[in-house]
N, C-alpha and C positions, 0 to 999 in steps of 0.2 A: 132794799129792793132787786128786783130781778136783774141777774146780769143777761145782755142782749151781746149778738154776734157782731163782731166787728163790721161787717157786711152790710148790715141791718142798719148800725149805728152811720155809716158812712151813706148808705143810701138814704137814709132819714135826712140827712144834714142838707144832701144834695135838694131832695124834694123841697125842704122848707124854703133852700136859695132859691126855689123857681117858682116858690108860692104854687106848691101843688101837694094835694096827699101822694102818699106812696100810693094806695090803692088806683086814685086817680091812675098814675102812671103805669103799673100793671096791666090795668084793662084798658088804656088807649094804647099800650103795644102788644095787646091779643091774649094777653097771660091771665090766668086764673087768681081772682082777689085773695084768693086763700093762702097764695104762695107768701105775702106779706105779711101772715103769723107766723109761716113754718119759719121764716129769716130771723122773725122776732124772738122766737122759742131757740134759735141756733142752727136751725139748717141752713146748709150750705147749696147757693146756687148752681146751677150747671154756666158751663159758659158761654152756650149760646141765649142763655136767658142774660147773663150779664151782658152781653153784646148788645140786646134788645133795649135793654135797661139803658146802659148809654147812650145809644141812640136817641131812644125818647128824651133822655134827658139835657142832649145835648153837649155831652163832655166824651173824653173818651173812656175807653175801658180801665186804663192805669188810674185816671182819676179818679175812678168809681170804685176801684180796687184799695187806694192810698187809705190808710189807716189815720187820719188827721184828727183827734182826740181834740186837740185844741187849734180853736179856731184863732185866725191872728188878723186883725183889721188894718 
């Protein structure tokens, strides 16, 4: 199984929590859908992009950047 970047894992978790696909969130924020693939492959997003994703997901930048690999229910 291929490793993915911590940002992408957390982004995917928050997308799932909001019932949205990563591509939907990225395009709704006015960004290119190819960013999703880049992040999945380990690329790091720019700070302004992180802020846009956090706003689109209605979370803080800090919450988006947290690496919560274990969800607690």
